[in-house]
C-alpha positions in Angstrom: 12.3 -14.0 1.1 14.6 -11.5 2.7 12.7 -8.6 4.2 15.6 -7.0 6.1 16.2 -4.3 3.6 14.6 -1.1 4.1 11.5 -0.8 2.0 10.9 2.3 -0.1 8.5 5.0 0.9 5.6 3.5 -1.2 5.7 0.3 0.9 6.3 1.9 4.2 3.0 0.6 5.7 3.6 -3.0 4.6 7.2 -2.9 6.0 6.2 -1.3 9.2 3.5 -3.8 10.0 5.7 -6.7 8.9 8.5 -5.5 11.2 6.0 -5.3 14.1 5.0 -8.9 13.6 8.6 -10.1 13.4 9.3 -8.1 16.6 6.5 -10.1 18.3 8.2 -13.3 17.6 6.2 -14.5 14.6 8.2 -16.4 12.0 8.8 -14.7 8.7 6.6 -17.0 6.6 3.6 -16.7 9.0 4.3 -13.0 9.5 4.2 -12.4 5.7 0.8 -14.2 5.4 -0.7 -12.6 8.5 0.5 -9.2 7.3 -1.3 -9.8 3.9 -4.6 -10.6 5.6 -4.4 -7.7 8.0 -3.6 -5.2 5.3 -6.3 -6.7 3.1 -8.8 -6.4 5.9 -7.8 -2.8 6.6 -8.2 -2.1 2.9 -11.7 -3.6 2.7 -12.7 -1.5 5.8 -11.3 1.6 4.2 -13.1 0.9 0.9 -16.3 0.4 2.8 -15.8 3.7 4.5 -15.1 5.4 1.2 -18.1 3.7 -0.4 -20.3 4.8 2.5 -19.1 8.4 2.4 -19.5 8.6 -1.4 -23.0 7.2 -1.3 -24.3 9.0 1.7 -22.6 12.4 1.2 -21.8 12.8 -2.5 -24.7 10.8 -4.1 -27.4 12.1 -1.6 -26.2 15.7 -2.0 -26.2 15.5 -5.8 -29.6 13.8 -5.8 -31.1 16.5 -3.6 -29.6 19.2 -5.8 -31.0 17.5 -8.9 -34.5 17.4 -7.5 -34.4 21.1 -6.7 -32.9 22.0 -10.0 -35.4 23.2 -12.7 -33.4 21.2 -15.3 -35.1 17.8 -16.1 -32.0 16.0 -17.4 -30.5 15.6 -14.0 -33.8 14.0 -12.8 -33.3 11.4 -15.5 -29.8 10.8 -14.3 -31.0 10.2 -10.8 -33.9 7.9 -12.1 -31.5 5.8 -14.1 -29.0 5.5 -11.2 -26.1 7.2 -13.0 -24.9 8.7 -9.7 -25.0 5.3 -8.1 -22.9 3.7 -10.8 -20.4 6.6 -10.6 -20.1 6.1 -6.9 -19.3 2.4 -7.4 -16.3 3.4 -9.5 -14.5 5.4 -6.8 -13.7 2.5 -4.4 -12.4 0.5 -7.4 -10.1 3.4 -8.4 -8.9 3.9 -4.9 -8.2 0.1 -4.5 -5.8 0.1 -7.5 -3.4 2.4 -5.7 -3.2 0.1 -2.6 -2.7 -3.2 -4.4 1.1 -2.9 -4.5 1.1 -2.1 -0.7 -1.2 -5.0 0.3 0.4 -7.6 -1.9 4.0 -6.4 -1.5 5.0 -9.7 0.1 3.4 -11.7 -2.7 4.4 -9.9 -5.9 3.1 -12.7 -8.2 -0.5 -11.8 -7.0 -0.3 -8.1 -7.8 -0.8 -8.4 -11.6 -3.8 -10.8 -11.4 -5.6 -8.8 -8.8 -5.0 -5.6 -10.7 -6.4 -7.2 -13.8 -9.5 -8.4 -11.9 -10.1 -4.8 -10.6 -9.5 -3.4 -14.1 -12.2 -5.8 -15.5 -14.6 -4.6 -12.8 -13.8 -1.0 -13.8 -14.5 -1.7 -17.4 -18.0 -3.1 -16.6 -18.5 -0.2 -14.1 -17.8 2.3 -16.8 -20.2 0.4 -19.2 -23.0 0.6 -16.6 -22.4 4.3 -16.1 -22.5 4.9 -19.8 -25.7 2.9 -20.1 -27.3 5.0 -17.5 -26.1 8.2 -19.2 -27.5 7.0 -22.6 -30.8 6.0 -21.0 -31.0 9.5 -19.5 -30.4 11.0 -22.9 -33.1 8.8 -24.4 -35.6 9.8 -21.7 -34.7 13.5 -22.2 -35.2 13.2 -26.0 -38.6 11.6 -25.5 -39.8 14.9 -24.1 -38.8 16.7 -27.3 -41.5 17.0 -30.0 -39.1 16.2 -32.8 -38.1 12.9 -31.3 -41.5 11.6 -30.1 -41.9 9.5 -33.3 -38.3 8.2 -33.5 -37.4 4.7 -32.4 -35.1 5.8 -29.6 -35.2 2.4 -27.9 -33.8 0.8 -31.0 -31.0 3.3 -31.2 -30.2 2.7 -27.5 -30.2 -1.0 -28.1 -27.6 -0.7 -30.9 -25.4 1.5 -28.7 -25.7 -1.0 -25.8 -24.6 -3.9 -28.0 -21.7 -1.9 -29.4 -20.6 -0.9 -25.8 -20.7 -4.5 -24.6 -18.8 -5.7 -27.6 -16.1 -3.1 -27.1 -16.0 -4.0 -23.3 -15.6 -7.6 -24.2 -12.7 -6.9 -26.5 -11.0 -4.8 -23.8 -11.5 -7.5 -21.2 -10.1 -10.1 -23.5 -7.0 -7.9 -24.2 -6.5 -7.3 -20.5 -6.7 -11.0 -19.5 -4.7 -12.4 -22.4 -2.3 -9.5 -22.8 -2.8 -9.7 -26.5 -3.7 -6.8 -28.9 -7.4 -6.2 -29.4 -6.8 -6.5 -33.2 -5.7 -10.1 -32.7 -9.0 -10.9 -31.1 -11.0 -9.1 -33.8 -9.0 -10.9 -36.5 -9.7 -14.3 -34.9 -13.3 -13.4 -34.5 -13.7 -12.4 -38.1 -12.2 -15.7 -39.3 -14.5 -17.8 -37.1 -17.6 -15.6 -37.7 -19.0 -17.9 -40.4 -18.8 -21.0 -38.3 -20.2 -19.2 -35.3 -23.2 -17.8 -37.3 -24.0 -21.3 -38.6 -23.7 -23.1 -35.2 -25.4 -20.4 -33.1 -27.9 -19.2 -35.7 -31.0 -19.8 -33.7 -29.4 -18.6 -30.5 -28.3 -15.3 -32.1 -31.7 -14.7 -33.7 -33.4 -15.5 -30.4 -31.0 -13.2 -28.5 -31.6 -10.3 -30.9 -35.3 -10.9 -30.9 -35.6 -11.1 -27.1 -33.7 -7.8 -26.8 -36.1 -6.2 -29.3 -39.2 -7.7 -27.6 -38.0 -6.5 -24.2 -36.8 -3.1 -25.3 -40.0 -2.3 -27.4 -42.2 -3.8 -24.7 -44.0 -5.9 -27.4 -44.9 -8.9 -25.2 -44.9 -9.5 -21.5 -45.5 -12.7 -19.4 -49.3 -12.7 -18.8 -50.2 -11.0 -22.0 -53.0 -12.5 -24.2 -51.6 -12.8 -27.7 -53.0 -14.3 -30.9 -51.0 -15.8 -33.7 -53.4 -17.7 -36.0 -50.6 -18.8 -38.3 -49.1 -21.0 -35.5 -52.4 -21.9 -33.8 -51.6 -19.7 -30.7 -54.3 -17.9 -28.9 -53.9 -17.5 -25.1 -51.7 -16.2 -22.3 -47.9 -15.9 -22.5 -46.5 -18.0 -19.7 -42.8 -17.9 -20.5 -40.4 -15.9 -22.6 -36.8 -17.1 -22.9 -33.9 -16.7 -25.3 -35.2 -19.1 -28.0 -38.9 -19.7 -27.4 -42.1 -18.2 -26.2 -44.6 -20.5 -24.5 -48.3 -19.6 -24.9 -51.1 -21.4 -23.0 -54.1 -21.6 -25.2 -57.6 -21.3 -24.0 -58.1 -25.1 -24.3 -55.1 -25.4 -21.9 -52.7 -26.7 -24.6 -49.3 -25.2 -24.9 -48.0 -23.6 -28.1 -44.3 -23.0 -28.4 -43.2 -20.2 -30.8 -39.6 -19.2 -31.6 -38.9 -15.8 -30.1 -37.8 -14.3 -33.4 -41.2 -15.1 -34.9 -42.5 -12.2 -32.8 -40.3 -9.9 -34.8 -40.6 -11.5 -38.3 -44.4 -12.3 -38.2 -47.4 -10.3 -37.1 -49.4 -11.1 -34.0 -52.2 -9.5 -32.0 -51.6 -8.4 -28.3 -54.8 -7.9 -26.3 -53.0 -6.0 -23.5 -54.3 -2.7 -24.8 -57.9 -3.9 -24.4 -57.2 -5.2 -20.9 -55.5 -2.0 -19.8 -58.2 0.1 -21.3 -60.8 -1.7 -19.3 -63.3 -2.2 -22.1 -63.9 -5.1 -24.5 -65.5 -4.5 -27.8 -68.9 -5.8 -28.9 -69.2 -5.9 -32.7 -72.2 -8.0 -33.7 -75.2 -7.4 -36.0 -78.9 -8.3 -35.9 -80.1 -9.2 -39.5 -83.6 -7.8 -40.1 -85.8 -9.3 -42.7 -86.1 -6.7 -45.5 -89.8 -7.3 -46.2 -90.7 -6.3 -42.6 -89.3 -2.8 -42.9 -92.1 -0.2 -43.3 -93.6 3.1 -42.2 -95.4 3.2 -38.9 -99.0 4.2 -38.6 -100.3 6.8 -36.1 -101.7 4.0 -33.9 -98.5 2.1 -33.9 -96.5 5.2 -33.0 -98.9 5.8 -30.1 -98.4 2.3 -28.9 -94.6 2.5 -29.1 -94.7 5.6 -26.9 -95.4 3.2 -24.0 -91.8 2.1 -24.3 -90.2 4.4 -21.7 -86.8 4.7 -23.4 -88.5 5.9 -26.6 -91.3 8.1 -25.3 -89.3 11.4 -25.3 -87.6 10.6 -28.6 -90.8 9.8 -30.4 -92.5 13.0 -29.1 -89.6 15.2 -30.2 -89.2 13.4 -33.5 -92.9 13.5 -34.3 -93.1 17.2 -33.6 -90.1 17.8 -35.9 -91.7 15.6 -38.7 -95.0 17.3 -38.4 -93.4 20.8 -38.6 -91.5 19.8 -41.7 -94.5 18.3 -43.4 -96.6 21.4 -42.7 -93.9 23.6 -44.1 -93.5 21.5 -47.3 -97.3 21.0 -47.7 -96.8 17.2 -48.0 -99.7 15.2 -49.2 -100.2 12.8 -46.2 -102.6 10.6 -48.1 -99.6 8.9 -49.5 -97.1 7.9 -46.8 -94.1 8.2 -49.1 -94.7 12.0 -49.3 -92.9 14.1 -46.7 -91.2 12.5 -43.7 -92.3 9.5 -41.7 -91.0 7.3 -38.9 -90.0 3.7 -39.8 -90.1 0.7 -37.5 -86.4 0.0 -38.2 -85.4 3.6 -37.4 -87.2 3.4 -34.1 -85.7 0.1 -33.4 -82.2 1.5 -33.9 -82.9 4.3 -31.6 -84.2 1.9 -29.0 -81.0 -0.1 -29.2 -78.9 3.0 -28.8 -80.8 4.3 -25.8 -80.9 0.8 -24.3 -77.0 0.6 -24.5 -76.7 4.2 -23.1 -78.6 3.1 -20.0 -76.9 -0.2 -19.6 -74.7 -0.3 -16.5 -72.2 -2.7 -18.1 -71.5 -0.7 -21.2 -68.7 1.9 -21.2 -70.2 5.3 -22.0 -66.7 7.0 -22.3 -65.8 4.7 -25.3 -67.2 4.4 -28.8 -70.9 3.6 -28.7 -72.9 3.4 -31.9 -75.7 1.5 -33.5 -75.4 1.6 -37.3 -77.1 0.2 -40.4 -74.8 -1.8 -42.7 -75.2 -2.5 -46.4 -78.1 -4.9 -47.0 -77.1 -8.4 -48.1 -78.8 -11.6 -49.1 -79.2 -12.3 -45.4 -81.2 -9.1 -44.7 -80.5 -5.7 -43.3 -77.7 -5.8 -40.7 -78.2 -3.5 -37.6 -74.7 -3.6 -36.0 -74.0 -2.9 -32.3 -70.5 -1.4 -31.8 -69.7 -0.7 -28.1 -67.5 -1.8 -25.3 -68.3 -3.7 -22.1 -67.1 -2.5 -18.7 -65.6 -5.9 -17.9 -62.9 -7.5 -20.0 -63.1 -11.0 -18.4 -64.1 -13.5 -21.0 -67.0 -15.2 -19.2 -68.5 -11.9 -17.9 -68.1 -10.3 -21.3 -69.9 -13.2 -23.1 -72.6 -13.0 -20.5 -73.1 -9.2 -21.0 -73.3 -9.6 -24.7 -75.7 -12.5 -24.6 -78.0 -10.7 -22.2 -78.1 -7.7 -24.6 -78.9 -9.7 -27.6 -81.4 -11.9 -25.7 -83.3 -8.7 -24.9 -83.1 -7.2 -28.4 -84.2 -10.4 -30.1 -87.2 -10.6 -27.9 -88.0 -6.9 -28.2 -87.8 -6.7 -32.0 -91.3 -8.1 -32.6 -92.9 -5.0 -30.8 -91.5 -2.9 -33.7 -93.3 -5.2 -36.3 -89.9 -6.4 -37.5 -88.7 -9.9 -38.2 -85.3 -11.6 -37.9 -83.9 -13.1 -41.1 -83.1 -16.7 -40.9 -82.5 -19.3 -43.7 -85.4 -21.8 -44.0 -84.8 -25.2 -42.4 -85.5 -28.5 -44.0 -88.8 -28.7 -42.1 -89.9 -25.3 -43.5 -89.2 -26.4 -47.1 -91.0 -29.7 -46.5 -94.0 -27.9 -45.2 -94.1 -25.6 -48.2 -93.9 -28.5 -50.6 -96.7 -30.3 -48.8 -98.9 -27.2 -48.9 -98.3 -26.8 -52.7 -99.2 -30.5 -53.3 -102.3 -30.6 -51.1 -105.6 -30.3 -53.0 -107.5 -27.0 -52.7 -110.8 -27.8 -50.8 -112.4 -24.6 -52.1 -111.7 -25.5 -55.8 -114.7 -27.0 -57.7 -114.3 -29.5 -60.5 -114.9 -28.0 -63.9 
């Protein structure tokens, strides 16, 4: 290649360095290659300096100004790294202007390198726009009118659209063909692509929605009875979600089932720090009755009930005196019942239990009577969500209550066993020793 002609002003740097190498006695071919690497190295150093200046001066200055500004939107720009993505564009834009100078001796390389940088610029602009749209989303979340809107879904659609447009632009840059040609070919092949990559496309869309909406994370305890899944999520990928059940088996569920079917995620319970107890004691209906004065005095010895019984008895006595209730019949006026005091005992026992959350719902309620007796349900939350400890706390509570119920002259309902029926039958068939023959 003849390099003796005087280069134009835009290639002055390349021509000057090339002439220096020739003057030092380096052959033309080697001088051309050495000149390329020298100028390429100088360009990289210059771009590093530009990148350092932009990041340390421009980005830091704008970040500091955003933090001092009373406007919240610029804080979201900083949080989503919009300034960082903008700073990355500047060295790429600068490098485009120096490509003809660096590769002047190798003109065939100019166009491929320029296309490569143009592709990087396209994705750089996409990352900047993503950061801007995320900042807009975060800003809108602070507005009352948008708090119930699915902003993440909207952002997801915008991101997909941006990446699709970026892909079309990159294809056009690399091939040199019109974007409409690519779109036409894509439309013709869309049916085949949908058929071949159906599961992949469904999984891809589902994984984006699961991630964007924060529906499931690795480590979450989820329950999908329809597919026999009940355990911890150990892996989430494009097509499947792996769940390790409590029996250590592994259930694999397609990712898009998390979108199309319902499931229960126990993460809220774990984050709240309280696990619900919802269990009832079934009281035998025939054992429910009014308490006598002697029985009330005896139950005052229960420390948790003493103050309640005294206050409640004073209230009942005042009411009965005001209404002139005939106390010769217990149904007249107001009275204390054994099941009512037992409910109060359970309530106070739970309120004084160190492993029961007092800042969450805590109630002891009477449910509708059934053929299995009168259910007294405990509805409360333990202070520990770990399975074994939770079961231990619940068992200790019901152990105590099942043993304490007899002091209230109440009985637990239970269906008769075969031995009970056999005993009743034998008693009915046995001769009455007190009966005399006629």
